[in-house]
C-alpha positions as CSV (number, residue, x, y, z in Angstrom):
1,M,-78.2,7.0,34.0
2,R,-76.6,4.0,35.6
3,L,-75.7,3.7,39.3
4,I,-72.9,1.4,40.2
5,L,-72.7,0.4,43.9
6,M,-69.4,-0.9,45.3
7,L,-69.9,-4.0,47.4
8,A,-66.4,-4.1,49.0
9,L,-66.3,-0.6,50.6
10,C,-63.9,-1.6,53.4
11,T,-61.4,-3.6,51.3
12,A,-58.7,-0.9,51.9
13,S,-57.8,1.2,54.9
14,I,-56.5,4.6,54.2
15,A,-54.7,6.8,56.8
16,L,-54.5,10.5,56.7
17,F,-52.4,11.5,53.7
18,A,-49.2,13.5,54.0
19,Q,-48.4,16.0,51.3
20,P,-46.4,14.0,48.8
21,N,-44.3,16.9,47.6
22,N,-42.8,20.0,49.3
23,G,-45.8,22.2,48.5
24,F,-49.3,22.3,47.0
25,L,-51.8,24.5,45.2
26,T,-54.8,25.9,47.0
27,L,-57.9,26.7,45.0
28,N,-60.5,29.2,46.2
29,G,-63.6,27.6,44.9
30,D,-64.4,30.6,42.7
31,T,-62.2,31.0,39.7
32,S,-59.3,28.7,40.3
33,Q,-58.2,25.7,38.2
34,V,-55.0,24.1,36.9
35,N,-54.9,23.8,33.1
36,I,-52.7,21.0,31.8
37,K,-51.4,21.5,28.2
38,L,-50.2,18.4,26.5
39,T,-47.8,18.0,23.6
40,K,-49.4,14.7,22.7
41,T,-53.1,14.0,22.4
42,L,-54.5,12.2,25.4
43,G,-56.5,9.1,24.3
44,S,-54.2,7.5,21.7
45,I,-52.6,5.2,24.3
46,D,-53.5,4.0,27.8
47,K,-52.9,6.7,30.4
48,T,-53.6,7.2,34.1
49,I,-54.2,10.7,35.4
50,E,-53.8,11.0,39.2
51,F,-53.4,13.6,41.9
52,F,-54.0,14.2,45.6
53,F,-56.7,16.6,46.9
54,E,-58.4,17.7,50.0
55,T,-61.6,19.8,50.5
56,C,-61.6,22.6,53.0
57,D,-65.2,22.5,54.3
58,N,-68.4,20.4,54.2
59,N,-70.6,23.3,53.0
60,V,-73.8,21.7,51.6
61,R,-74.0,24.6,49.1
62,L,-71.2,22.9,47.2
63,N,-73.3,20.0,46.2
64,K,-71.0,19.2,43.3
65,M,-67.3,20.1,43.1
66,G,-65.3,19.7,39.9
67,L,-62.3,17.4,40.2
68,L,-61.4,16.9,36.6
69,T,-62.7,18.3,33.3
70,F,-62.0,17.4,29.6
71,P,-63.3,20.5,27.9
72,Q,-62.9,19.3,24.3
73,Q,-65.2,16.3,24.9
74,G,-67.4,18.0,27.5
75,I,-66.6,15.3,30.1
76,S,-66.4,16.2,33.8
77,V,-65.6,14.2,36.9
78,S,-67.1,15.7,40.1
79,L,-67.2,15.0,43.8
80,T,-70.8,15.1,45.0
81,T,-72.0,15.7,48.6
82,N,-74.9,14.5,50.6
83,T,-77.3,16.4,52.8
84,T,-74.8,16.8,55.6
85,G,-72.1,18.2,53.3
86,N,-69.9,15.1,53.4
87,A,-68.7,13.7,50.0
88,A,-70.8,10.8,48.9
89,N,-70.0,9.9,45.3
90,I,-67.8,10.4,42.3
91,Q,-69.9,11.3,39.2
92,V,-68.8,11.1,35.6
93,E,-70.9,13.3,33.2
94,K,-70.9,14.2,29.6
95,L,-72.2,17.6,28.9
96,N,-75.2,17.9,26.5
97,N,-75.8,14.2,26.9
98,P,-78.5,13.6,29.6
99,N,-78.2,9.9,29.1
100,F,-74.6,9.7,30.2
101,S,-74.0,10.0,33.9
102,D,-72.1,7.3,35.9
103,I,-72.1,7.5,39.7
104,Y,-69.6,5.7,41.9
105,S,-69.9,5.4,45.7
106,V,-66.9,6.8,47.5
107,P,-65.7,4.3,50.1
108,I,-63.5,6.5,52.2
109,Y,-63.5,10.3,52.4
110,R,-62.4,12.9,54.9
111,H,-62.5,16.6,55.0
112,N,-59.1,18.3,55.7
113,S,-57.4,15.1,54.8
114,W,-55.5,14.2,51.7
115,N,-57.3,11.8,49.3
116,H,-55.9,10.1,46.2
117,F,-57.9,10.2,43.0
118,A,-57.0,8.5,39.7
119,I,-58.6,7.8,36.3
120,G,-57.2,5.1,34.1
121,Y,-58.1,5.6,30.4
122,H,-58.2,2.4,28.2
123,A,-57.5,3.4,24.6
124,I,-58.7,0.1,23.1
125,D,-62.3,0.5,24.3
126,S,-62.4,4.2,25.4
127,T,-63.4,3.4,29.0
128,M,-62.2,5.0,32.2
129,S,-61.5,3.1,35.4
130,I,-61.8,5.1,38.5
131,Y,-59.7,4.7,41.7
132,F,-60.2,6.4,45.0
133,N,-57.9,6.1,48.0
134,G,-56.7,2.7,46.9
135,D,-60.1,1.3,45.9
136,S,-61.2,0.5,42.3
137,L,-64.6,2.1,42.1
138,G,-65.5,0.7,38.6
139,T,-65.4,1.4,34.9
140,S,-67.3,4.1,33.0
141,D,-68.9,3.5,29.6
142,S,-67.0,4.4,26.5
143,V,-65.9,8.0,26.5
144,L,-63.5,8.8,23.7
145,L,-60.8,11.2,24.8
146,N,-59.2,13.1,22.0
147,S,-57.8,16.0,24.2
148,S,-54.6,18.0,24.2
149,E,-55.5,19.5,27.5
150,F,-57.5,18.9,30.6
151,F,-58.4,20.9,33.8
152,V,-57.9,19.9,37.5
153,G,-60.4,21.6,39.7
154,G,-62.5,22.4,36.6
155,L,-65.9,24.2,36.7
156,V,-69.0,22.0,37.2
157,T,-71.7,23.5,39.5
158,E,-69.0,25.2,41.6
159,Y,-65.3,25.3,41.2
160,F,-63.3,23.0,43.5
161,K,-62.5,24.6,46.8
162,G,-59.5,22.9,48.4
163,N,-55.9,21.9,47.9
164,V,-54.4,19.9,45.0
165,D,-51.0,18.2,45.0
166,D,-48.7,16.0,42.9
167,I,-50.4,15.8,39.5
168,R,-49.1,12.9,37.4
169,L,-49.7,11.3,34.0
170,S,-48.7,7.7,33.9
171,D,-48.4,5.2,31.1
172,G,-51.1,2.5,31.5
173,V,-53.5,1.7,34.3
174,I,-51.1,0.8,37.1
175,Y,-53.3,1.2,40.2
176,G,-55.9,-1.3,41.3
177,A,-57.8,-2.4,44.4
178,S,-54.5,-3.3,46.1
179,Y,-53.2,0.2,45.8
180,V,-51.6,1.6,49.0
181,T,-50.9,5.3,49.1
182,P,-47.2,5.9,49.7
183,T,-46.0,8.9,51.7
184,T,-44.3,10.1,48.5
185,L,-44.9,8.6,45.1
186,V,-41.8,7.3,43.5
187,T,-41.4,8.0,39.8
188,N,-40.0,5.3,37.6
189,A,-40.0,4.4,33.9
190,R,-43.8,4.1,33.9
191,T,-44.6,7.0,36.2
192,D,-43.1,10.4,35.4
193,N,-43.8,13.3,37.8
194,L,-45.2,15.8,35.4
195,F,-46.0,18.6,37.7
196,Q,-44.1,19.4,40.8
197,F,-45.3,22.8,42.1
198,D,-42.9,25.5,42.7
199,V,-43.2,29.2,43.7
200,E,-43.4,30.3,40.0
201,Q,-46.9,29.3,39.1
202,S,-47.7,31.5,36.2
203,S,-46.1,29.2,33.6
204,G,-44.9,26.1,35.4
205,K,-43.6,23.2,33.3
206,F,-43.6,19.5,33.5
207,I,-42.2,16.6,31.4
208,S,-44.4,14.0,29.9
209,L,-43.5,10.4,28.9
210,G,-40.8,10.5,26.3
211,N,-39.3,13.7,27.8
212,S,-41.5,15.9,25.5
213,M,-42.1,19.3,27.1
214,D,-45.7,20.0,28.2
215,T,-46.9,23.0,30.2
216,A,-49.2,23.7,33.0
217,Y,-50.5,27.0,34.3
218,T,-52.9,28.1,37.0
219,S,-55.6,30.6,36.6
220,K,-56.8,33.4,38.9
221,G,-57.5,32.3,42.4
222,T,-54.8,29.7,42.8
223,W,-51.9,30.0,45.3
224,F,-48.8,28.0,46.0
225,I,-48.5,26.8,49.6
226,E,-45.5,25.1,51.1
227,E,-45.8,21.8,52.9
228,I,-47.4,22.1,56.4
229,S,-44.7,21.9,59.0
230,V,-43.9,23.4,62.4
231,T,-41.0,23.6,64.8
232,P,-40.5,20.1,66.3
233,D,-41.0,19.4,70.0
234,T,-38.0,20.7,71.8
235,A,-36.6,21.9,75.2
236,I,-35.1,25.3,76.0
237,C,-33.8,27.0,79.1
238,N,-35.8,29.3,81.3
239,G,-35.7,32.8,80.0
240,D,-34.2,31.8,76.6
241,T,-35.9,32.8,73.3
242,L,-36.9,30.3,70.6
243,K,-37.8,31.3,67.1
244,L,-40.8,29.3,66.0
245,L,-41.6,28.4,62.4
246,A,-44.7,27.3,60.7
247,S,-45.4,26.8,57.0
248,G,-48.1,25.3,54.7
249,G,-50.5,28.3,54.8
250,S,-50.9,32.0,54.5
251,K,-52.6,32.7,57.8
252,F,-51.4,31.7,61.2
253,S,-52.9,31.9,64.7
254,W,-50.8,30.9,67.7
255,T,-51.9,30.1,71.2
256,S,-49.4,29.9,74.1
257,N,-49.2,30.2,77.9
258,N,-45.9,32.0,77.4
259,N,-45.0,35.3,75.7
260,L,-45.0,35.4,71.9
261,T,-43.7,38.4,70.0
262,N,-46.6,38.1,67.5
263,D,-49.3,35.4,67.4
264,T,-50.4,36.0,63.8
265,V,-47.1,35.5,61.9
266,F,-45.4,32.3,60.7
267,N,-42.2,33.0,62.8
268,P,-42.9,34.5,66.2
269,K,-40.4,34.4,69.0
270,F,-41.2,32.3,72.1
271,V,-39.9,33.6,75.4
272,G,-40.0,30.6,77.8
273,N,-40.6,30.7,81.5
274,K,-42.6,27.5,81.9
275,S,-43.3,24.3,79.9
276,D,-46.0,24.7,77.3
277,T,-48.1,23.0,74.6
278,L,-48.4,25.6,71.8
279,E,-51.1,25.4,69.2
280,V,-50.9,27.0,65.7
281,N,-53.9,27.1,63.3
282,I,-52.5,27.2,59.8
283,S,-55.0,28.2,57.1
284,N,-55.0,29.5,53.6
285,E,-57.1,31.7,51.3
286,N,-59.7,29.0,50.6
287,G,-60.3,28.2,54.2
288,C,-58.4,25.0,54.6
289,F,-56.7,24.8,57.9
290,S,-54.5,22.5,60.0
291,M,-54.2,22.6,63.8
292,Q,-50.6,21.7,64.9
293,T,-49.2,21.4,68.4
294,I,-45.7,21.9,69.7
295,E,-44.4,20.6,73.0
296,I,-41.8,22.9,74.6
297,I,-40.1,21.8,77.8
298,V,-38.7,24.8,79.7
299,D,-35.8,23.7,81.9
300,E,-34.5,25.8,84.8
301,K,-31.3,27.6,84.0
302,P,-28.4,26.1,86.0
303,V,-26.7,28.2,88.7
304,V,-22.9,28.4,88.7
305,S,-20.9,30.5,91.1
306,L,-17.2,30.9,91.4
307,G,-17.6,33.0,94.5
308,N,-16.9,36.7,95.1
309,D,-13.9,38.5,93.7
310,T,-11.0,37.8,96.0
311,T,-7.3,38.5,96.7
312,I,-4.6,35.9,97.2
313,C,-1.0,36.1,98.2
314,D,1.6,36.8,95.6
315,G,2.8,33.5,94.1
316,D,-0.2,31.4,95.4
317,V,-2.9,29.7,93.3
318,L,-6.6,29.6,93.9
319,L,-8.6,26.4,93.1
320,L,-11.9,27.4,91.4
321,V,-14.8,24.8,91.6
322,A,-17.6,25.1,89.1
323,G,-19.9,22.4,90.5
324,N,-21.5,19.3,89.0
325,F,-22.5,19.8,85.4
326,N,-22.2,18.0,82.1
327,Q,-19.7,20.2,80.3
328,Y,-17.3,23.0,81.3
329,L,-15.3,25.6,79.3
330,W,-12.9,27.9,81.2
331,S,-11.3,31.2,80.0
332,D,-8.0,29.3,79.5
333,N,-9.9,26.6,77.4
334,S,-9.6,23.9,80.0
335,T,-12.6,21.7,80.4
336,D,-12.4,20.2,83.9
337,S,-14.9,20.9,86.7
338,T,-12.0,22.6,88.7
339,N,-9.3,25.0,87.7
340,A,-6.2,26.3,89.6
341,V,-5.6,29.9,88.7
342,S,-3.4,32.8,89.7
343,T,-4.3,36.5,89.6
344,G,-6.4,37.9,86.8
345,K,-10.0,37.6,85.4
346,H,-11.3,34.1,85.0
347,W,-14.7,32.8,83.7
348,V,-16.4,29.4,83.3
349,E,-19.3,28.4,81.0
350,I,-21.2,25.3,82.1
351,E,-23.8,23.2,80.3
352,T,-26.3,20.7,81.6
353,T,-27.2,17.4,80.1
354,K,-30.3,19.1,78.5
355,G,-28.2,21.8,76.9
356,C,-28.9,24.7,79.3
357,K,-25.9,27.0,79.7
358,N,-24.8,29.6,82.2
359,A,-21.6,31.3,83.1
360,D,-19.8,33.2,86.0
361,T,-16.7,35.3,86.3
362,I,-14.3,36.0,89.1
363,V,-11.5,38.6,89.4
364,V,-8.5,37.4,91.5
365,D,-6.1,40.1,92.8
366,N,-2.8,39.6,94.8
367,Y,-1.3,40.9,98.0
368,A,2.3,42.0,97.8
369,I,4.1,41.1,101.1
370,S,6.7,43.5,102.5
371,T,10.2,42.3,101.7
372,F,12.9,41.7,104.4
373,N,16.4,40.3,104.5
374,L,18.4,38.6,107.3
375,G,21.6,39.7,105.7
376,N,24.6,37.9,104.2
377,D,26.0,34.8,105.8
378,T,28.5,35.8,108.6
379,L,31.0,34.6,111.2
380,L,30.5,34.5,114.9
381,Q,33.4,34.5,117.4
382,T,33.2,31.8,120.0
383,G,31.5,32.9,123.1
384,F,29.8,35.9,121.4
385,T,26.2,36.4,120.1
386,Y,24.8,37.7,116.9
387,E,21.5,39.6,116.8
388,L,19.0,38.7,114.1
389,K,16.4,41.4,113.9
390,L,13.3,41.9,111.7
391,P,10.7,44.7,111.3
392,T,7.9,44.6,113.9
393,Y,5.0,45.1,111.6
394,F,4.4,41.4,110.7
395,S,1.6,39.5,112.4
396,S,3.7,36.5,113.4
397,Y,7.3,35.1,113.3
398,L,8.6,31.6,113.4
399,W,12.4,31.0,113.6
400,S,14.1,27.7,113.0
401,T,15.1,27.8,116.7
402,G,11.4,27.7,117.6
403,E,11.4,31.4,118.8
404,T,8.5,33.7,117.8
405,T,9.8,37.2,118.4
406,P,11.0,39.7,115.8
407,T,14.5,39.6,117.2
408,I,16.6,36.6,118.4
409,L,20.3,36.1,119.5
410,A,22.3,33.6,117.5
411,T,25.0,31.8,119.6
412,L,25.8,28.7,117.6
413,P,27.3,28.3,114.1
414,L,24.1,27.2,112.4
415,P,21.8,28.2,109.5
416,Y,19.0,30.3,111.0
417,S,15.7,30.6,109.0
418,V,12.6,32.6,109.7
419,T,9.0,32.6,108.3
420,V,6.9,35.7,108.8
421,T,3.1,36.2,108.2
422,D,1.5,39.6,107.4
423,T,-1.9,40.9,108.3
424,N,-3.3,39.3,105.0
425,G,-2.1,35.8,106.0
426,C,0.7,35.9,103.4
427,T,4.1,34.4,104.3
428,A,7.7,35.0,103.3
429,S,11.0,33.4,104.4
430,D,14.7,34.0,104.5
431,V,17.8,32.1,105.8
432,I,21.2,33.1,107.0
433,A,24.2,30.9,107.8
434,I,26.4,31.7,110.8
435,S,29.8,30.0,111.3
436,Y,32.7,30.2,113.7
437,P,35.8,31.6,112.3
438,P,38.6,29.1,111.8
439,V,41.1,28.6,114.7
440,S,44.5,27.7,113.4
441,V,45.6,25.5,116.3
442,T,42.4,23.6,116.3
443,E,42.4,23.1,112.6
444,E,45.9,21.8,112.7
445,N,45.0,19.4,115.5
446,L,41.8,18.3,113.7
447,E,42.9,18.4,110.1
448,N,43.2,14.7,109.9
449,L,39.7,14.0,111.3
450,Q,37.4,11.8,109.2
451,V,33.6,11.3,109.7
452,Y,31.7,8.5,107.9
453,P,29.3,7.3,106.7
454,N,27.4,10.5,105.7
455,P,24.4,10.2,105.4
456,T,24.3,7.8,108.3
457,N,21.7,5.4,109.6
458,G,22.5,6.4,113.2
459,I,26.0,4.9,113.6
460,I,29.0,7.1,112.7
461,T,32.8,6.6,112.9
462,V,35.2,9.5,113.6
463,S,39.0,9.0,113.3
464,G,42.2,11.0,113.3
465,F,42.1,12.5,116.8
466,S,45.3,14.2,118.0
467,K,47.3,12.2,120.6
468,D,48.3,15.4,122.4
469,Q,44.9,17.1,122.9
470,Q,41.6,15.9,124.3
471,T,38.7,16.4,121.9
472,N,35.0,16.1,122.6
473,I,32.4,15.4,120.0
474,V,29.2,17.5,120.4
475,V,26.1,16.9,118.3
476,Y,23.4,19.6,117.7
477,N,20.2,19.5,115.8
478,S,19.2,22.1,113.2
479,M,17.5,24.2,115.9
480,G,20.8,24.5,117.8
481,K,19.7,22.1,120.6
482,L,22.3,19.8,122.1
483,V,21.6,16.2,121.2
484,K,24.7,14.3,122.4
485,R,28.2,14.9,123.8
486,H,30.8,12.2,123.4
487,T,34.4,12.0,124.6
488,P,36.4,9.6,122.4
489,L,38.9,7.3,124.1
490,N,40.7,6.2,121.0
491,Q,42.0,7.8,117.8
492,E,39.0,6.1,116.0
493,E,35.6,6.1,117.7
494,T,32.2,4.8,116.7
495,F,29.2,6.1,118.5
496,A,25.4,6.1,117.9
497,F,22.8,8.9,117.7
498,P,20.1,8.7,120.4
499,A,17.3,6.3,119.4
500,E,14.7,9.0,119.7
501,A,16.6,11.4,117.4
502,P,14.4,12.0,114.2
503,N,15.8,12.0,110.7
504,G,17.1,15.3,109.6
505,I,20.2,17.5,109.6
506,Y,22.7,17.6,112.5
507,Y,25.9,19.3,113.2
508,L,29.1,17.8,114.8
509,K,31.3,20.2,116.7
510,F,34.8,19.2,118.0
511,E,35.8,20.9,121.2
512,T,39.5,20.9,122.3
513,S,40.7,21.8,125.8
514,S,42.8,24.6,124.6
515,E,41.1,26.3,121.7
516,G,37.3,25.8,122.1
517,S,35.3,24.5,119.2
518,S,36.0,24.0,115.5
519,A,33.6,24.7,112.7
520,G,30.8,22.1,112.6
521,I,30.4,19.3,110.1
522,Q,26.9,18.7,108.8
523,I,25.6,15.2,109.2
524,I,22.4,13.8,107.6
525,L,20.6,11.2,109.7
526,R,18.5,8.9,107.5
527,R,17.3,5.7,109.3
């Protein structure tokens, strides 16, 4: 026996290994192994056999676990353990030859962590170079390999109990002391991925160098496990449900401060009412496990209110205000924070910056105001009055004359308008024009009258007065109130509106001594 001690045990630093592929095989430590059948005989040229593995426990009963076996030559490579159950050495033995046993110190090893193992076979001198987690452990004495198959997790004292992933057969010894384990090994012209595990394990296939078809199969006690993964950290809204997912094992145990629909399945539903750090213990048939955590932030659901259902006046619009949020969607597909609507059913869905949503709906009805009519435009004889009368069931009345009663008397030739308000606060309006009938004498006397400019800035000129008849100019505002009376002295007169008179519509009446007033002329004052 020869014991080779490695002097540079700390020359490489190896982090916890991730699973290189999207799944792995788990071996139960009893009857499980992976049998690699080769088309070409191993040993004719330089080859490197490598894979990732992890052990599931540190049971001291397993004082020697088979990693690799070449049954035709009776050569085995085992992971030995010390008195505390931790792995201590890699041991190469040849069956039926007590004088051949090489032992190599393992520089870095962890339970429940992925470790990389490789053997580089040198055809020229039939030696094997051993690599472990990036360290070159040393070279074994001449061991001629003339094999067309080998076993991963082969029987030594006990079968290997743990997980195996990413078995490869490479051309030449390509890994040395500077080896750094990648997250995923990249195949190239010198490294063909010969065995990528999939769900169908009974007769899985892989391709060796030169694209010749080789086969691999697993015996009883081996299971395919998907890569360990869990739902990423996330945020949900209070009361919402999140479907959790975990993979990489066959048994699951969840722990949460919130409600879970089932804490022993891979996909329970999480009903959130407070922020939580969930734990899930993922394990498989051989006892390997991984404890994973998920941070879930539970945000309060936003409150949005459009108010109570309401009624508006016919023809009016109601401004709905949704509040201050990140996004809005209304029932008419508008996306502003406010929306002017008429009658009907309206809803809004809002969303916060963290993605929490809520919605509210309002129904808007309308009041129908009672109709009324002041009647058709009419004529009023000079000196007479005209009664304008409305129903008395309205709450308020406002006439253009300033009066607020249901009935008024019209005495001037003016347009009269009224706005009424009902008990619901809804309003309606109407207007009627009242004029004096034409007086033939007056019209003849005033037919040459001219008034300009119109509109006016406050100064107007009136021309064409009759020489035989005195005529007065009377100015009324739109409410029928006298604004100014002017008696012209000449056939053409210019006069000014009072300085305090506001802009608006005014009426000029022409009064003659014999026939009263003529119909008014509308003047627009615009200063």
